[in-house]
PAMAR-63644 format. One line per field, with one value per residue: y, z, x of N, C-alpha, C, O, CB in turn. Coordinates in steps of 0.001 Angstrom, whole numbers, plus 500000, padded with zeros to 6 digits. Glycine has a CB too. Layout:
n_Y: Y_...
n_Z: Z_...
n_X: X_...
ca_Y: Y_...
ca_Z: Z_...
ca_X: X_...
c_Y: Y_...
c_Z: Z_...
c_X: X_...
o_Y: Y_...
o_Z: Z_...
o_X: X_...
cb_Y: Y_...
cb_Z: Z_...
cb_X: X_...
END
This chain:
n_Y: 498793_501273_501644_502146_504542_506134_506112_507502_509993_510761_510964_513149_515127_515348_515902_518391_519925_520016_521353_523841_524731_525158_527231_529286_529480_530348_532827_534025_534254_535905_538130_538772_539279_538587_538643_538722_537606_535070_534096_533839_531778_529827_529592_528502_526048_524786_524655_523194_520765_519894_519480_517396_515416_515003_514176_512104_510272_510396_511922_514270_517728_519515_522414_524179_526876_529230_531733_532087_533024_535734_539199_540638_540138_536856_533559_530413_527310_524070_520674_517992_515763_515000_515995_517178_518908_521320_522189_522575_524587_526747_528567_530301_531947_534422_536003_533908_532706_530249_528137_526582_523956_524842_523434_522742_524936_524700_523101_522916_525274_524606_525486_528060_529079_528992_530765_533132_533877_534354_532687_531397_530421_527810_526791_523797_522534_524254_524262_525700_528172_528947_530086_532978_534200_533101_534230_536946_536901_536072_538231_540168_539062_539136_541898_542515_541748_539043_535731_533420_530071_527097_523828_522435_520003_519390_517468_515101_513203_510041_509328_509826_509130_509208_512470_514768_517402_520183_522860_525127_526721_527639_529308_531238_532280_533482_535415_536917_537818_537568_536421_532876_530498_527437_524458_521767_518460_515624_514324_512279_509843_509337_510005_508846_509309_508658_506870_504866_504460_506193_506894_506994_509519_512106_514535_516547_519788_522067_525359_526584_528385_531257_531322_533754_536366_536521_534395_532132_530296_527485_527213_528063_526015_523817_524483_524643_521994_520571_521727_521205_518389_517228_518040_517082_514346_514129_514774_512674_510379_510861_510488_507792_506630_507112_505436_503971_503585_502529_499914_498477_498489_496604_498397_500885_500298_499950_502543_503923_502750_503621_506372_506584_505836_507866_510008_509405_508048_505592_502541
n_Z: 500000_500814_498807_496605_497391_497474_494762_493692_494909_493744_491072_491125_492294_490521_488203_488687_489210_486723_485215_486572_486271_483530_483383_484960_483599_481101_481794_482486_480000_478580_480232_481388_484371_486616_489596_492027_491347_490404_492729_494375_493066_493493_496288_496459_495214_497066_499432_498525_497890_500414_501517_499860_500598_503240_503149_501316_501590_504294_505552_507819_508568_510510_511691_513523_515448_513941_514962_515181_512802_511480_510834_507507_505006_504827_505224_504798_505835_505148_506188_503857_502774_501380_498929_500452_502181_500841_500576_503276_504178_502522_503202_505044_503921_502751_500453_498462_497494_495836_495612_492801_490492_487403_485102_485508_484728_482047_481474_479740_480368_483253_483886_482835_484495_487010_486495_486307_488839_491825_491563_492218_490329_489888_488170_488026_486434_486054_488323_490893_489639_489262_491545_492070_490350_491390_493943_493362_492341_494639_496388_495057_495344_498154_498496_497396_499354_499737_501150_501200_500198_500867_500449_502202_501901_499329_498041_498350_501350_503041_505954_509045_507980_507427_507524_504791_504165_502051_501224_500101_501198_503541_502465_501315_503647_504941_503036_502444_504867_506420_508658_509210_509209_510587_509616_510858_510237_509729_507570_505766_506909_506257_503610_501605_499778_496338_496803_496176_497709_500108_503575_506337_508940_511044_509654_510585_510954_512064_512660_513669_516191_514790_513167_513724_511782_511419_512278_511708_508654_509117_511776_511506_509797_511480_513559_512097_511117_513531_514721_512848_512477_515089_515936_513875_514226_516736_516138_514408_516052_518023_516506_515829_518389_518992_517282_514082_510962_508749_507148_508831_507667_507595_507200_508024_510692_511651_511343_513109_515550_515668_515827_518274_519949_519544_520524_523101_523821_524962_523755
n_X: 500827_501948_503794_502157_500959_503219_503942_501758_502156_504659_503857_502053_503664_505925_504530_503185_505422_506746_504771_504578_507200_507237_505357_506589_509007_508102_507030_509423_510648_508889_508326_510714_512532_510345_510292_508757_506228_507045_508205_505980_504689_506613_506382_503809_504299_506065_504436_502205_503384_504197_501688_500767_502605_501852_499103_499001_501225_501757_503751_504548_505322_507631_509062_511414_512944_513114_513463_516143_517098_518719_517803_517830_520444_521794_523237_521817_522618_522197_521747_521367_519085_516814_514285_512382_513657_513997_511330_510712_512457_511952_509691_510844_512664_512168_513257_514665_517923_519142_521998_523208_524166_525678_524947_522297_520910_520645_518529_515526_512923_512876_515477_515280_513309_514606_516678_515314_514823_516687_518849_522065_524695_527144_529956_531114_532950_535026_536462_538422_538502_535917_535005_535386_533433_531071_531154_530815_528196_526883_527344_525829_523265_522933_522976_520550_518880_518536_518330_520754_520720_522301_523619_525977_527337_526995_525413_522685_522582_522639_520614_522260_524689_528285_529643_530328_531630_532169_534508_533513_531413_532672_534628_532966_531806_534044_534770_532439_531389_528969_526332_526002_523514_523165_521392_519735_518412_516143_515052_515702_515104_512531_512102_514192_517294_517148_515124_512291_510095_508247_508040_505724_505631_507067_508849_511558_513017_515528_516414_519433_521413_523009_526221_528436_530106_533742_535339_538096_538729_539049_538133_535489_534546_534771_532947_530577_530184_530053_527757_525632_525803_525692_523151_521506_521923_520691_517973_517396_517804_515894_513569_513875_513738_511090_509880_509868_508167_509273_511224_514064_517151_520266_522396_521326_520743_523342_524360_522705_523456_526128_525720_524414_526492_528454_527063_526501_524159_521936_520425
ca_Y: 500000_502457_501821_502774_505933_506812_506293_508587_511255_511105_511368_514504_516009_515602_516512_519819_520583_520280_522378_525139_525151_525708_528531_530278_529659_531169_534195_534539_534609_536989_539322_538837_538922_538873_537901_538590_536635_533743_533694_533376_530448_528942_529330_527555_524756_524183_524352_522131_519500_519457_518950_516086_514483_514670_513502_510900_509280_510475_512633_515584_518660_520341_523251_525026_527669_530333_532944_532171_533624_537179_540024_541034_539096_535838_532284_529268_526152_522958_519265_517693_514340_514752_517206_517797_519958_522577_522603_522984_525823_527813_529629_531150_532588_535736_536052_532934_532587_528922_527877_525407_523638_525582_522588_522731_526076_524344_522310_523792_525758_524583_526391_529428_529486_529253_531965_534317_534202_534837_531532_531610_529214_527521_525927_522884_522119_525220_524094_526894_529391_529312_530707_534436_534546_532753_535221_538176_536683_536006_539607_540825_538530_539688_543319_542591_541294_537601_534769_532407_528703_526219_522521_522438_518728_519379_516484_514441_512178_509126_509740_509366_508749_510027_513756_515032_518834_520855_524129_526264_527593_528289_530413_532287_532880_534360_536527_537737_538460_537585_535267_531609_529780_525997_523847_520322_517818_514157_513936_511077_508665_509162_510128_508649_509641_507599_505907_504850_504380_507183_506279_507955_510010_513561_515043_517745_520630_523067_526440_526659_529720_531618_531496_535149_536586_536809_533213_531639_529301_526178_527238_528081_524684_522937_524806_524309_520543_520158_522184_520493_516942_516877_518235_516148_513069_514171_514696_511322_509422_511107_509830_506342_506243_507150_504337_504234_502625_502011_498764_498801_497745_496472_499626_501910_499883_500228_503996_504306_502327_504520_507683_506480_505770_509165_510985_508937_507671_504148_502063
ca_Z: 500000_500866_497493_495742_497837_497040_493312_493449_495262_492726_489863_491326_492566_489294_487224_488932_489089_485296_484778_487146_485638_482218_483618_485400_482504_480071_482332_482419_478616_478117_481085_482006_485783_487451_490781_493026_490856_490387_494123_494872_492477_494222_497596_496248_494911_498302_500351_497967_498008_501810_501695_499209_501432_504456_502935_500491_502139_505750_506086_508366_508587_511708_511603_514706_515523_512981_515657_515044_511519_511682_509762_506453_504243_505569_504521_505465_505443_505613_505868_502683_502731_500444_498390_501538_502793_500140_500948_504675_504375_501634_503790_505956_503174_502304_499045_498468_496409_495926_494863_491981_489437_486187_484092_485717_484031_480640_481323_479239_481286_484633_483955_482607_485711_488052_486122_486485_490263_492284_491631_492071_489673_489979_487088_488669_485483_486120_489579_491718_488850_489288_492827_492028_489733_492348_495022_492852_492298_496017_496900_494449_495960_499501_498362_497080_500528_499672_502038_500346_500681_500358_501084_502195_501473_497877_497513_499398_502111_503795_507363_509977_507262_507700_506812_503706_503938_501182_501778_499374_502119_504439_501717_501222_504976_505193_502094_502422_506169_506904_509524_508609_510084_510307_509654_511063_509852_509744_506537_505055_507510_505693_502159_501369_498446_495342_497330_495490_498712_501183_504774_507220_510113_511112_509283_511383_510675_513109_512439_514860_516388_513687_513351_513364_511021_512157_512575_510647_507784_509760_512959_511010_509296_512639_514246_511206_511114_514865_514946_511994_512667_516424_516025_512952_514943_517793_515534_513879_517153_518637_515653_515988_519715_518968_516439_512656_510226_507659_507514_509313_506960_508396_507084_508879_512083_512002_511487_514348_516662_515705_516281_519721_520616_519558_521263_524471_524052_524973_522933
ca_X: 500000_502795_504412_501149_500845_504443_503855_500805_502815_505649_503135_501531_504803_506677_503634_502989_506725_506953_503818_504948_508447_506871_504702_507576_509959_507457_507009_510798_510934_508005_508361_512031_512615_509180_510711_507702_505249_507653_508395_504683_504488_507510_505790_502709_504915_506550_503345_501374_504108_504103_500335_500734_503354_501084_497829_499134_502162_501784_504918_504228_506453_507804_510254_511561_514164_513168_513904_517599_517453_518861_517226_518767_521121_522520_523350_521229_523428_521377_521918_520542_518768_515717_513679_511606_514470_513697_509972_510694_513220_511481_508864_511610_513746_511688_513666_515759_518896_519745_523222_522933_525123_525398_524306_520855_520323_520458_517310_514450_511899_513364_516612_514807_512604_515605_517438_514479_514828_517988_519730_523507_525206_528569_530412_532063_533982_536125_537178_538594_538299_534506_534665_535198_532147_530035_531202_530207_526749_526399_527306_524676_522051_522840_522639_519117_518141_518294_518948_521367_520531_523350_523793_527451_527911_526914_524472_521911_523293_521786_520537_523295_525904_529458_529536_531289_531473_533129_534995_532954_530691_533633_535237_531942_531681_535185_534828_531231_531236_527585_526059_525589_522590_523146_520066_519757_517148_516151_514082_516104_514485_511192_512219_515608_517779_516933_514158_510998_509039_508296_507490_505043_506338_507212_510174_511822_514176_515761_517370_520279_522000_523908_527667_528678_531350_534965_536133_538959_538089_539049_537278_534115_534209_534600_531703_529465_529986_529610_526392_524675_525840_525209_521702_520857_521926_519672_516648_517215_517663_514582_512571_514063_513249_509624_509438_509763_507351_510084_512053_515407_518188_521494_523191_520732_520950_524740_524526_522020_524312_527284_525246_524176_527792_529139_526256_526316_522767_521722_519307
c_Y: 501263_502708_502483_504248_506745_507089_507431_509933_511681_511592_512810_515507_516354_516282_518001_520586_520942_521409_523758_525638_525752_527085_529591_530540_530523_532623_534824_534989_535867_538269_539509_538502_539411_538123_537684_537550_535221_533209_533196_531989_529426_528601_528324_526151_524054_523764_523216_520781_518990_518873_517565_515040_514056_513786_512229_509864_509377_511109_514033_516422_519454_521091_524158_525864_528841_531644_533122_532786_535135_537956_540364_539838_538143_534580_531203_528024_524894_521600_518951_516186_514000_516068_517908_518976_521317_523090_523181_524339_527005_528899_530632_531966_534019_535923_535151_533069_531247_528884_526561_525201_524327_524746_522495_523864_525784_523500_523234_524045_525739_525564_527834_529960_529840_530540_533235_534742_534675_533707_531917_530330_529069_526492_525003_522452_523044_525128_525392_528189_529852_530107_532229_534860_534239_533770_536531_538055_536663_537396_540345_540363_539080_541159_543519_542099_539818_536873_533633_531037_527812_524908_522232_521099_518519_518425_515859_513321_511282_509564_509049_508856_509658_511330_513927_516500_519373_522191_525351_527235_528324_529471_531565_533025_533882_535588_537449_538404_538596_536367_534047_530865_528295_525455_522336_519731_516298_513565_512639_509794_508332_509234_510054_509034_508413_506535_506011_504828_505415_506609_507320_508343_511523_513939_516379_518460_521646_524072_526652_528064_530037_531650_532888_535290_536773_535610_532891_530592_527954_526138_527286_526691_523716_523190_524431_522818_520071_520518_521349_519010_516525_516968_517376_514745_513040_514041_513292_510315_509620_510404_508317_505874_506252_506041_504746_503170_501985_500776_499210_497917_497595_497730_500712_501552_500175_501719_504501_503949_503245_505892_507665_506518_507148_510245_510543_508583_506153_503787_502064
c_Z: 500000_499534_496525_496106_497383_495546_492974_493787_494185_491443_489979_491528_491290_488254_487445_488870_487635_484821_485289_486575_484265_482371_483972_484302_481394_480515_482216_481004_478198_478907_481787_483493_486558_488766_491749_492602_490887_491798_494719_494318_493184_495610_497486_496017_496189_499233_499830_498068_499451_502102_501056_500049_502654_504152_502110_501135_503654_506348_506527_508458_509885_511597_512827_514575_514572_513631_515574_513722_511703_510565_508725_505778_505130_504707_505381_504946_506014_505290_504702_502588_501749_499891_499432_502139_502166_500542_502363_504881_503656_502321_504638_505237_502744_500815_498904_497280_496588_495118_494125_490945_488130_485164_484278_484969_482554_480400_480858_480302_482736_484796_483758_483845_486812_487770_486357_487944_490648_492402_491370_491485_489903_488916_487641_487730_485516_487421_490375_490967_488861_490536_492732_491429_490686_493484_494585_492814_493703_496645_496348_495070_497368_499470_498048_498240_500543_500872_501161_500986_500038_501147_501076_501876_499970_497277_498674_500046_502820_505260_508212_509285_507669_506907_505765_503294_503041_501829_501062_500277_503040_503743_501559_502545_505230_504304_502169_503760_506641_507796_508696_509625_509723_510435_509757_510658_509861_508622_505824_505651_506853_504165_501837_499959_497539_495810_496576_496467_499799_502368_505690_508417_510075_510810_509990_510899_511794_512651_513746_515026_515317_514116_512836_512588_511951_512493_511417_509839_508494_510983_512548_510576_510454_513330_513402_511275_512461_515100_514149_512332_514030_516499_515027_513559_515982_517211_515001_515001_517903_517838_515787_517318_519789_518104_514997_511994_509076_508092_507913_508599_507858_508364_508004_510344_512539_512196_512758_515557_516795_516225_517793_520482_520682_520291_522699_524807_523979_524135_523726
c_X: 500866_503491_503442_500976_502059_504413_502898_501427_503798_504969_502656_502664_505552_505807_503469_504313_507012_506047_504220_506265_508179_506244_505731_508603_509394_507377_508391_511146_510163_508225_509689_511929_511390_509360_509558_506670_505828_507895_507085_504347_505374_506982_504649_503264_505368_505426_502469_502075_504120_502725_500202_501467_502541_499879_497951_500037_502329_503022_504487_505501_506463_509118_510292_512831_514233_513597_515421_518041_517556_518172_518295_519409_521896_522587_522714_521937_522794_521974_520988_520343_517648_515209_512813_512354_514168_512329_509949_511347_512591_510652_509634_512693_513435_511984_514884_516684_519593_521033_523044_524027_524713_524648_522799_520175_520076_519221_516180_513384_512382_514511_516212_514092_513595_516372_516639_514396_516231_519001_521188_524095_526711_528920_531497_533183_535188_536914_537238_538384_536842_534139_534489_533855_530996_529983_530550_528692_526157_526331_526097_523379_521859_522459_521161_518257_517842_518897_519466_521194_521570_523341_525290_528104_527762_525917_523717_522729_522281_521739_521589_524560_527061_529364_530619_531159_532577_533525_534423_532225_531651_534310_534243_531817_532802_535141_533623_530937_529806_527358_525647_524732_522623_521721_520227_518413_517297_515295_514423_515553_513158_511185_513714_516009_517635_515949_512833_509835_509282_507542_506858_505908_506406_508657_510383_513080_514296_516804_518130_520858_523039_525369_528003_529990_532549_535819_537074_538210_537982_538136_535811_533683_533963_533263_530485_529152_529460_528150_525384_524639_525304_523692_520923_520825_520806_518266_516370_516992_516353_513483_512661_513486_511725_509041_509268_508910_508119_510847_513458_516413_519412_522356_522659_520917_522376_524971_523852_522887_525521_526890_524975_525502_528447_528355_525945_524889_522624_520516_518004
o_Y: 502217_503857_503302_505099_507895_508168_508235_510904_512833_512525_513604_516612_517529_517138_518790_521765_522048_522314_524732_526845_526734_528000_530665_531679_531337_533538_536004_535982_536764_539357_540329_537513_540520_537122_536573_536705_534287_532004_532233_531143_528300_527465_527412_525179_522870_522657_522366_519762_517782_517895_516666_513911_512888_512772_511358_508694_508520_510876_514868_515892_519994_520479_524831_525609_529413_532563_534204_533047_535767_537428_540378_538695_538563_534548_531086_527715_524667_521409_519573_515430_512850_517137_519102_519948_522331_524278_524161_525154_528140_530077_531714_532597_534764_535992_535570_533494_531120_529521_525535_526141_524383_525269_522202_523766_526539_523206_524236_523138_526771_526372_528730_531127_530867_531307_534299_535848_535339_533759_532657_529267_530046_525459_525387_522046_522666_525828_526095_529217_530997_530734_532743_535775_535020_534136_537151_538981_537174_537711_541063_541171_539451_541621_544552_542041_539377_537345_532971_530856_527776_524892_521824_521054_517585_518554_516062_512597_511729_510115_507838_508226_510750_511296_513314_516809_519073_522597_526483_528448_529514_530512_532732_534253_535000_536691_538656_539456_539627_535388_534169_530627_527923_525932_521699_520411_515759_512418_511960_508762_507186_508597_511072_509082_507290_505424_507108_505145_505509_505924_508422_507596_512150_513694_517236_517836_522040_523708_526873_528860_529185_531960_533164_534449_537135_535787_533333_530066_527339_525146_526627_526230_522895_522253_523956_522425_519265_519706_520848_518431_515566_516089_516984_514033_512059_513280_512781_509484_508649_509799_507636_504841_505492_505742_505742_502007_501002_500597_500199_496726_498379_498094_501386_502426_500596_502122_505407_504752_503610_506510_508630_507157_507558_511284_511225_508785_505513_504640_501693
o_Z: 499281_499173_495705_495224_496964_495103_492083_493051_493754_490801_489053_490988_491008_487507_486508_488517_487347_484114_484536_486406_483877_481603_483371_484095_480809_479728_481891_480820_477555_478336_482700_483842_487093_489029_492251_493405_491345_492031_495486_495019_493445_496066_498305_496569_496380_499770_500607_498305_499680_502839_501640_500190_503043_504815_502197_501223_504248_507516_505704_508429_510307_511428_513133_513719_514397_512944_515868_513531_512053_509470_509017_505949_506069_503597_506565_503756_507223_504259_504567_502355_501325_500323_499309_502566_502860_500820_502623_505664_504123_502050_504923_505880_502404_500005_499188_496199_497391_494070_494744_490565_487800_484434_483322_484616_481882_479252_481516_481039_483403_485724_484424_484207_487475_488683_486582_488246_489849_493237_490436_492097_490083_488785_487716_488186_485057_487603_490515_491587_488518_490583_493276_491941_490787_493941_495355_493202_493929_497352_497080_495305_497740_500322_498384_498119_501294_501508_500467_502169_498815_502352_500046_501606_499405_496097_499837_499376_503160_505764_508112_509920_508195_505722_505840_502218_503229_502842_501371_500144_503299_504360_501656_502569_505680_504761_501976_503791_507207_507708_507637_510756_508648_511258_508862_510724_509981_508722_505323_504981_506886_503511_501801_499054_497927_495279_496363_496093_500345_502201_505817_508842_509167_511607_509994_510495_512400_512299_514797_514089_514973_515261_511645_512710_513117_512961_510288_510278_508472_511207_513165_510931_510401_513651_513932_511467_512524_515622_514704_512460_514122_517053_515310_513428_516093_517733_515124_514914_518372_518414_515852_517376_520556_518185_514701_512398_508495_509284_507395_508894_508792_509365_508687_511157_513674_513108_513414_516479_517907_516981_518495_521528_521734_520644_523421_525936_523054_523840_523195
o_X: 500569_503748_503858_500860_501931_504808_503175_501253_503781_505451_502827_502621_505788_506280_503596_504327_507469_506490_504207_506442_508811_506543_505757_509022_510108_507621_508521_511850_510707_508303_509787_511285_511394_508694_509386_506277_505170_507800_507080_503792_504949_507111_504529_502749_505092_505443_502035_501426_504058_502600_499597_500997_502549_499660_497085_499665_502983_503332_504111_506612_505441_510173_509307_513678_515309_514044_515929_519229_516560_517979_519491_518986_522572_522055_523031_521866_522843_522619_519934_521287_517528_515641_512539_511730_514092_512165_509251_510859_512684_510885_509120_513532_514355_511060_516006_516276_520518_521142_522762_524726_523529_523806_522081_519000_519373_518888_515902_512997_512307_514522_516730_514238_513449_516677_517215_513947_516890_519904_521498_523995_527437_528262_532664_534252_536266_537910_536238_538112_536549_533081_533510_533210_530050_528900_529816_527980_525060_525375_525416_522481_520746_521701_520581_517034_516973_519839_518695_521482_521705_523089_525826_529305_528333_525593_524067_523465_521185_522717_521787_525405_526843_529032_531684_530646_533756_532957_534798_532393_531467_534537_534623_531732_532549_535441_533768_530298_529444_528100_525032_525156_522151_520940_520784_517389_518397_514860_513526_515531_512710_510359_514405_515176_517957_515935_512317_508706_510381_506533_507390_506790_505860_509562_509498_514061_513300_517926_517528_520801_523857_525700_527867_530880_532394_536945_536861_537187_536916_537442_534974_532598_533047_532533_529480_528001_528532_527387_524406_523560_524538_523031_519791_519829_520069_517452_515257_516088_515760_512579_511638_512820_511134_507850_508609_508917_507660_511099_513976_516517_519585_522973_523430_521220_522597_525693_524366_523033_525902_527639_525279_525611_528937_528912_525217_524443_523126_519680_516958
cb_Y: 500003_502315_500473_502034_506000_505973_504989_508375_511126_509893_510432_514536_515357_514302_515843_520033_519678_519010_522033_525042_523968_524764_528420_529805_528317_530634_534200_533468_533439_536566_539253_540233_539501_538462_538629_539938_536996_533779_534865_534379_530467_529573_530632_527993_524940_525139_525594_522438_519664_520630_519914_516169_515114_515949_514435_511260_509437_509137_512715_515455_519616_519475_524089_524167_526806_530511_532900_530798_533264_537569_541324_541932_539714_535547_531939_529193_526299_523054_518345_518248_513869_513975_516874_516767_519632_522384_521411_521948_525637_527215_529016_530295_531773_536874_537533_531547_533785_527837_527837_525540_522104_526091_521203_522825_527287_523610_521592_523176_524921_523164_526011_529480_528372_528076_531891_534058_532967_535540_530475_531981_529251_527012_526768_521661_522071_526621_523584_526898_529164_528069_530388_535069_533781_531349_535474_538503_535371_535094_540363_540570_537002_539507_543964_541774_542033_537029_534252_532715_528185_526909_521380_522893_517576_519073_515393_513880_512823_507661_509446_508275_508813_509261_514909_514074_519584_521077_524171_525783_526790_527276_529929_531687_531793_533611_536001_536895_539793_537599_535610_530747_530352_525239_524235_519976_518302_513647_515024_510998_508877_510214_511479_507221_510125_506942_506136_503651_502965_508561_505515_507372_509408_514100_515199_517379_521335_522393_527765_525621_529821_532968_530373_536032_537817_537493_532017_531056_529144_525799_528443_529067_524152_523133_526293_524719_519817_520802_523662_520684_516434_517787_519692_516130_512829_515476_515723_510912_509549_512631_510240_505970_507174_508503_503780_504290_503302_503075_497764_498623_498450_495292_500128_502087_498388_499690_504726_503607_500874_504648_508092_505175_504784_509618_511236_509967_508357_503636_500651
cb_Z: 501218_501971_496931_495857_499374_497392_492629_494270_496604_492425_489607_492532_493566_488733_487267_490293_489644_484466_485260_488669_485518_481483_484745_486688_481943_479755_483810_482890_477687_478224_482110_481805_486398_486736_491482_493262_489427_489617_494954_494496_490954_494334_498225_495046_493959_499013_500589_496509_497502_502764_501091_497806_501873_505150_502266_499121_501482_506300_505021_509759_507378_513006_510279_516004_515278_512320_517122_515181_510414_511757_510341_507019_503234_506950_504201_505226_505932_505014_507112_501377_504103_501126_497156_502632_502650_498611_500846_505528_503898_500541_504627_507034_501964_503134_498572_498501_496408_495432_495802_491293_489235_485588_484126_487197_484169_480134_482665_477995_481149_485033_482936_481384_486187_488164_484662_485947_491128_493621_490631_493453_488162_491401_485873_489185_484077_485958_489314_492316_487415_489203_493843_491235_488406_492903_495459_491454_491571_496855_496536_492961_495997_500241_497269_495825_500630_498376_503134_500106_500377_500447_500339_503515_502225_497338_496675_498824_503135_503674_507927_510850_505734_507348_507797_502470_505266_499746_501712_498307_502939_504920_500328_500818_506059_504978_500707_502016_506130_505712_510547_508173_509962_511269_508395_512538_508454_511094_505526_505014_508998_506256_501621_501633_498500_494998_498839_494567_499321_500735_505520_507712_510197_512507_507720_512865_509286_514421_511967_514779_517778_513119_512595_514626_510105_513392_512871_511223_506466_510160_513854_509846_508385_513635_514591_509758_510774_515940_514572_510515_512499_517479_515801_511587_515624_518595_514407_513040_518119_518722_514182_515897_520774_518462_516954_512008_509695_507160_506350_510854_505633_507901_505636_508560_512247_510919_510263_514450_516467_514314_515510_520057_519889_518144_520523_525418_523021_526402_522401
cb_X: 499062_503827_504879_499797_500703_505674_503397_499523_503537_506547_501940_500581_505756_507243_502286_502324_507842_506695_502401_505046_509413_505901_503649_508283_510370_506049_506541_511797_510586_506540_507268_512657_513887_507837_511840_507023_504803_508963_508947_503577_504794_508875_505288_501829_506105_507458_502499_501025_505542_504394_499297_501357_504676_500614_496875_499671_503511_501640_506066_503556_506393_507770_510266_511599_515310_511815_513465_518202_516405_520345_516607_519842_522048_521842_524841_519683_524904_520010_521619_521195_518390_514571_512846_511290_515963_513763_508996_511386_514647_510673_507796_512248_514066_512348_513983_515206_519932_518765_524477_521573_525221_526680_524903_520538_521224_521663_516934_513798_510637_513811_517637_513866_511657_516582_517861_513087_514392_517844_519283_524190_524900_528954_530947_531335_533410_535587_538579_539950_538751_533650_535739_536316_531956_530274_532659_530745_526427_527300_528601_524648_522100_524159_523492_518807_516878_518866_517939_522869_519099_524743_522969_527940_527253_528210_525203_520595_524269_522301_519151_522737_525678_530761_529602_531039_531464_532530_536505_532021_529685_534695_535719_530580_531692_536492_534957_530055_531849_526569_524955_526829_521138_524102_519229_520086_516694_515654_513967_517579_514283_510257_511563_515979_519261_518249_513934_510910_508963_507690_508576_503716_507747_506784_510317_511963_514055_516209_516652_521414_522642_523519_528509_528708_531205_534625_535221_540269_538878_540460_537624_533974_535332_535752_531665_529790_531298_530484_526264_525028_527255_525842_521369_521590_523294_519787_516516_518427_518837_514295_512758_515561_513818_509141_508155_511152_506104_511048_512127_515512_518566_522310_523199_519240_520643_525683_523951_520636_524773_527912_523963_523402_528714_529407_524958_526791_521832_521544_519596
END
């Protein structure tokens, strides 16, 4: 039954995503940068997908800690485990500027839609030479009052997996001089990466106290990882202790045991 519910969700989620990308992409072509209108469409997209997740597959959404987001331009740095992460963070961004791979901008309609907003692109094929252009775009976004959203590990990770943080965010932090708000979450327990089946439960995200400007690159990286990983572990273990409806694979059981050990929590 859960597989059928998951299939229905994917059908509706992907279907409306394609339709809205065509709408926003067409607006981008005809009316150039209609940021406010496209942002409202983006808000609808996020809220409707959360509703679909709740009513079709039984994934509820809980987000806490929004009082930790400072006013004005800042960077929201989130753990990334599923597409739910985007839906959860979006309402708190006011005017978001996502950092995305440049090749995504070449996708018809989707790329045009993203380009019409405040998306900051990075050309990974250029390696370190891509950083100055990304920094310039980020400064422009902050000047427009955007909150930059970045997933510092660069891709979705399995819940409780070993972290793999890149240094791109740390370089942005040092050069841009704005607060960075870490975001912990546990969504991968319910909607895993590359998973065809979604499992009921309450996915949770937490905005944590901001890391203020002024730290060295290495100290920032240490504090960022400690903040996100410790609290993501806590959210995941809290969900496990309350009981999960998903099957427990040997890999997940091993990661849970390791997380309990490093956090001093008994089974």
